[in-house]
N, C-alpha and C positions, 0 to 999 in steps of 0.2 A: 505496498498500498506504498500513496507517496504518503512522505510523512504528512503531508499538510491539507489532505485528506479528511474529511471530519469522521468521527464514527459511528458507524452503523445503526439503523433501529432494530431492536432485539427481533429476532426471529418470530413471525407470525401478526407482526404488527399492522395492522388495519390502516392501511392508510388514501384510500378509496373506495366510494363502495356505489352502488346505481342499478336503477331497472333499467333498458334496453327495450322501448316498446314505440312500434309500430300505432300511427293517430289511430288507425283504425282498432286498436288490440291484438290484431289476432297474431302477430309476431311479437316474441318477446321475450328476455333473457334476465339473468339478474348475473350482475360481475360485481369482484371488489378485488381490490389490489390489496396486497401484504408482502412484506417486506422477507426477502430468505436470509435477515444477519448476518450477509456480507458487502451488502450497502448494493446488492439486486434486487430485484422485484417481483412476485408473480402475480397473474391474474386468473382469480380463482373462476370460472364458470357454473353455472347450475341453472334448473328452471329453465329452460329453451321448449319453445315452444311456438309453430307455425303452421296456418292454413298453405303456404307456398311451396307447390311441388317443384324446386328449384335446388340447387346446391347451394349454401349459404358461407358467407364467411363476417368474420366480428374482426375487428381492426384498433387500434386506436390510434386517435390524428392531432397533430399538434392545430391546425385548423381548427375554429367552430361550425362543427357539421348541421347539414340540414336533409330533411327528406327531400331525393331525388340528386343529389350532389355526385358528382361521379367519384374520377379516380381521384386522391390524391397519396401522389409520390412519394410523399415526407411521413406516410405510416407506419408503423411499426406495429408488432406482436399480433401480425396477421396469421390469423387461424381458417380454414376451411374443411369443409365436412360436407357428406352427399346429400342428397333427395333423403328425405325423410328418417335423415340420422342425429344423430349427437351432438354438439360439439366434444372437445377433449375437457375434462374436469380444470386443467390445470392451461396457463398458456402463460410460454416464455416472455417476461419485460426486461429480462438486461442490457436489454441494447438501450433503453432509456439510464443508465447510470444508476448513482447514488442519488439522483432528484428527479424524479421522474413527472413534475409538474408541470411539464413543459406543455405537458398532452394537454388537449382543450375540451377533448368528445373519445366519447367509444361508437362505434354503430356496427349494425347489421345489415349487411350486403349480400343481396342473393345475385348468384355468379352465374354465368353461361357454361351449359356444358360441353366438350369438344363436339356430342356430336351434332349441336345446334351451332358448332362455329363451324365444322364440316360445311355443315349445309345452306350455310349462312339465313340460317332461321332466329338469330338470339333476340329474342326478348325486348323490346323498346325498354324496358323497363330491368333490364337484369342489369349488373353492372352499379345501379343506384344503391346509393342511400335507399333502403326500409324503416329502417328506425336508429335515431341517434340522441344518446345523452351528455349532455355535460359533464365537467370531471369537477366535482371539489374536492381538494388534497386536506391531508393533514399531516405533512410534511414540514418539519421544520426548517428553515431555510439550511444550509448547509455552511452558511457566511453570510449570519447575520448584519445590517448596514453595512453590506460587499462596496465599496464605487471605485471607481478609477481617483488616482491621486495626480501624483505630479509625474508626466510624460517626459522622459529621458528622449534626447536628440538622437536623431537618427544612427543607428551603427552597425556593423557589417554583421549581415544574416537578418536584421533589422530596419531596412530601408523604406515600410511603409508610409501611406498616408494615415494620420487621424483623420476622421470625420465628424464633425461634430456636430450638432441640433444649434437650432435657432437661440440658444441661450449660452452654448460654449459647451457643454456636456460632451464629453465624447460617447460617441456611441457605435463609430463603427472602427475595424484597422481594413485597411486596402494594403493588401499582398504584393509588394513587390517581389521583382526576380532574387531570388535566393535566400527569402527568408526563411526562416525555423522557427519552428515552435516556440520552446522552449528561451528563445534571446527575445523574440515580441515578446513574451510574458515580461521577462526580465525591465525589457522597456518601458513595460506598463506597469511597472510598479505591483505585479501579481505572481499567482505562482501558477503553474504550465496546470495544476489541476484547477484551480480557479479561472484561466482561458478554457480548460476543458467545459468546464460546469456551464461557461454562458453560451459555448455554441454547444448543445448537448446530438447533434446530429452533423456535425460540421466529419469532412471527411479525414482531419488528419490527426484524428485519435491513437491510430495505428500505425503512426509515422510522425517524424520530425519537422521532416519538407514540407513546406507549405507550396501550394498553388499560383505562380503569379495571377494576378488579378480579382484572386476569391475574395470577398468581405464577411470578414468576421464581426459577428456581436460582441460589445462593450457593455450593453446596456443589460441588467438582469429583469428587465421587465419585459426585452425582446427575445427569448429563450425561445419562444413559441414560432416566432418566423426563422429563425438561426438553422438554415438546412443546409442539408450537403450541398455543396456545389452543382454535381450530379440531378441533382432535385430542383434548384433553385432557377 
């Protein structure tokens, strides 16, 4: 564990719980998210029922979802099951890291079958949100009171540009050629773990080199909008 990362919540701690129900009430599932005790989380699924004879998927989205929405490429925790079947009782959310509160909704989506795709007979409503529920999180911030302080001058491996809002607050970092995550974090006066927390779905989590032209989020309130460059 990074020495600057916060302690994990006890195993089994419920951090979010909701019913995902379609407007008609014909499709619903109960979802709760619990701590694994190691800094990751698991979704527990129960009570699924539907009158829709179609394969179904459940996913968590950083966006506020509504019935009829299409794909959200930034979704995580995607799990799918066949028509007439039941979802797994648990769904891995380890991709959300130690603070999944950037996820704003959970959805049920009927999906097309391979046969429908082959015959070009996919129902018009397939692959669109059937039921959505907002998520209310009970996760203490791992970095309470966090803010970007004094930013150092550009240095090798951290030549990027700071983007500020109308008040002068740093909100994004525009990556320059050759930038490295650990050096950028040092320039910003924060830890690498904090930079990763600010950008929960960014592609640099498994590597140190950053991609030129990427925008990194620097605002704790912007975590839901901070997505992988391949999704943005």
